[in-house]
C-alpha positions in Angstrom: 0.2 0.0 -0.1 1.5 3.3 -0.9 0.9 5.9 1.7 1.5 10.1 1.1 3.5 11.9 2.8 0.6 13.3 5.1 -0.5 9.4 5.7 3.6 8.8 7.0 3.2 12.0 9.2 -0.4 10.7 10.8 1.2 7.1 11.3 4.4 8.4 12.6 2.6 11.0 14.7 5.2 13.4 12.6 4.3 17.0 11.0 4.7 16.4 7.7 7.6 18.7 7.3 9.5 16.5 9.3 8.7 13.3 7.4 9.8 15.6 4.5 13.2 16.3 5.9 14.0 12.4 6.7 12.6 12.0 2.8 15.2 14.5 1.3 17.5 13.8 3.7 17.7 9.9 2.0 17.2 8.8 5.4 13.7 7.9 4.9 12.7 5.4 1.9 10.2 6.5 -0.5 9.4 6.9 -4.2 9.1 10.3 -6.0 6.1 10.5 -8.7 5.8 13.8 -10.7 7.3 15.5 -7.9 5.1 13.9 -5.4 7.1 11.4 -2.5 4.8 8.2 -2.0 6.1 5.4 1.0 5.5 2.0 1.2 3.3 1.1 4.6 5.5 -2.2 4.8 8.6 -0.4 4.7 7.8 2.4 6.9 6.4 0.1 9.7 10.1 -1.4 9.4 11.9 1.6 9.3 9.9 3.0 12.1 10.4 -0.2 14.0 14.6 -0.1 13.4 14.5 3.5 14.2 12.7 3.0 17.8 9.6 5.0 16.9 6.2 4.0 17.5 3.9 3.9 15.3 -0.2 4.1 14.8 -1.9 1.8 12.4 -4.2 3.7 10.4 -7.9 3.5 12.2 -9.5 0.1 11.2 -5.8 -1.4 10.3 -5.8 -3.0 13.8 -9.5 -4.6 15.3 -9.2 -6.3 18.4 -8.5 -9.9 16.8 -5.0 -9.2 15.6 -2.7 -11.0 17.7 -1.3 -9.8 20.9 2.5 -10.2 20.9 2.7 -11.8 23.8 0.4 -14.4 22.3 2.2 -14.6 19.2 5.9 -15.0 21.4 4.1 -17.6 23.4 3.4 -19.5 20.3 6.6 -18.8 18.8 8.6 -19.7 21.6 11.9 -17.9 23.3 14.9 -19.7 22.4 18.6 -19.5 24.5 21.8 -20.7 23.3 21.1 -20.4 19.3 24.3 -21.4 17.3 25.8 -20.0 14.5 29.0 -18.7 13.2 27.4 -16.1 10.7 24.3 -14.8 9.0 23.1 -17.6 6.6 24.1 -20.8 9.8 22.2 -18.2 12.3 19.1 -17.9 10.2 19.3 -21.6 9.5 19.4 -22.5 13.6 16.5 -20.1 13.9 14.1 -21.8 10.9 14.9 -25.2 12.8 13.8 -23.9 16.0 10.5 -22.4 15.3 7.2 -24.1 15.8 6.2 -24.2 12.3 3.4 -26.1 10.5 4.1 -29.2 8.8 3.2 -27.8 5.1 5.8 -24.9 5.7 9.3 -25.8 4.5 12.6 -24.7 6.1 14.5 -24.2 3.4 12.3 -22.2 1.8 11.6 -19.8 4.6 15.6 -20.4 5.2 15.9 -18.2 1.5 13.0 -16.0 2.2 15.0 -14.7 5.4 18.4 -14.9 3.7 16.2 -13.0 0.4 15.1 -10.4 2.7 18.6 -9.8 4.5 20.1 -8.9 0.6 17.5 -6.3 0.3 18.9 -4.6 4.0 19.7 -5.8 7.0 16.8 -6.3 9.8 19.5 -5.2 12.5 17.2 -2.2 14.1 20.8 -1.8 16.6 21.3 -2.4 20.0 21.9 -6.1 19.5 18.6 -6.8 18.0 17.5 -8.0 15.0 13.7 -8.4 13.5 14.4 -11.4 10.7 11.2 -12.0 8.8 9.8 -12.6 5.1 9.2 -9.4 3.2 5.6 -10.6 1.8 4.6 -12.8 4.9 1.3 -13.8 3.0 4.0 -16.5 0.8 4.0 -18.8 3.6 0.3 -19.2 4.8 0.1 -19.7 8.2 -2.9 -20.2 10.4 -1.7 -18.0 13.2 1.2 -15.0 13.8 4.2 -16.6 15.5 6.9 -14.5 17.0 9.8 -16.6 17.7 12.8 -15.3 20.3 16.1 -16.2 19.9 19.3 -15.5 21.8 22.6 -16.4 20.3 25.4 -18.5 21.4 28.0 -15.8 20.0 27.0 -12.6 18.9 27.1 -12.0 15.1 27.4 -9.4 12.4 24.0 -8.5 10.7 25.5 -5.2 10.0 23.6 -2.9 12.1 23.5 0.9 11.4 25.0 1.2 15.1 28.0 -1.2 14.3 26.7 -3.4 17.3 26.8 -7.5 16.9 23.4 -8.9 17.0 22.7 -11.2 20.2 18.9 -11.4 19.9 16.7 -12.0 17.7 12.5 -11.5 16.6 11.5 -13.2 14.1 7.7 -13.0 13.0 5.7 -15.3 10.5 2.2 -13.7 10.0 -1.0 -14.7 8.0 -1.8 -11.4 7.0 0.1 -8.7 5.9 -2.0 -6.9 8.5 -1.1 -9.1 11.0 2.5 -8.5 10.2 2.4 -4.5 10.3 0.7 -5.0 13.9 3.4 -6.9 15.2 6.1 -5.2 13.8 4.4 -2.3 15.3 3.9 -4.0 18.6 7.2 -4.9 19.3 8.5 -1.5 18.0 6.8 -0.6 20.8 7.7 -2.9 23.5 10.9 -2.4 22.9 11.0 1.3 24.1 9.8 0.1 27.2 12.9 0.0 29.8 12.2 -2.9 31.3 11.5 -5.3 28.3 14.3 -3.9 26.8 16.8 -4.8 30.1 15.2 -8.2 30.3 16.2 -8.9 26.7 20.0 -7.5 27.1 20.1 -9.4 30.3 19.1 -12.5 28.5 16.1 -13.1 30.9 14.1 -16.5 30.9 10.6 -17.2 28.8 8.2 -16.5 31.5 9.5 -13.2 32.3 10.0 -11.8 28.8 6.6 -13.1 28.4 5.2 -11.1 31.8 6.9 -8.0 30.4 4.9 -8.3 27.4 1.4 -8.9 28.9 2.2 -6.1 31.2 3.0 -3.5 27.9 -0.1 -4.2 26.4 -2.4 -3.9 29.6 -0.7 -0.4 30.0 -1.3 0.0 26.3 -5.0 -1.3 26.4 -5.4 0.9 29.6 -4.5 4.0 28.1 -7.1 4.0 25.0 
């Protein structure tokens, strides 16, 4: 879905001028058509996630039945000591650790994740990466899964801050809408100091899930 600068400003809760300045600096990906800039919605949510910015989906885009981050994390699992010496091998072990439906080919998912990395690193800084398919609908999974893996050894993912990655949040979703919703929820959670601290010290699954539920409850109460 293509967005105007005004649409993007509303989603990012920034002024149109601030969005335009980021585009002109080459910081925010866009396409210029007849002198007007347009942004891809998927790329905008990914960009906001990488920059730690909250992003609001348009009205009607995030109904109550959208998957909760905590539910997707519980379904996808939290793995400690994931092996791997480079991006390719780490992503292969990641795929092997995911509770994939029987009809999802692990080799295909691995190739999709590697193809996404070829477009640009999914590392978002501070030792975290969010590898995911560029087109989630390709996998046709019944429910959303977010698998959090803590690496046995930090791996260079080409992050902008230069820090090696030690934690991966990998997500697969049944629809683009669910994918965007989970990306925005993850970006929101990673702005919470306690959640980030739990990730940094590789806390146990129960503590991380409890932190995610607390953040969701606080967000719901604030609506």
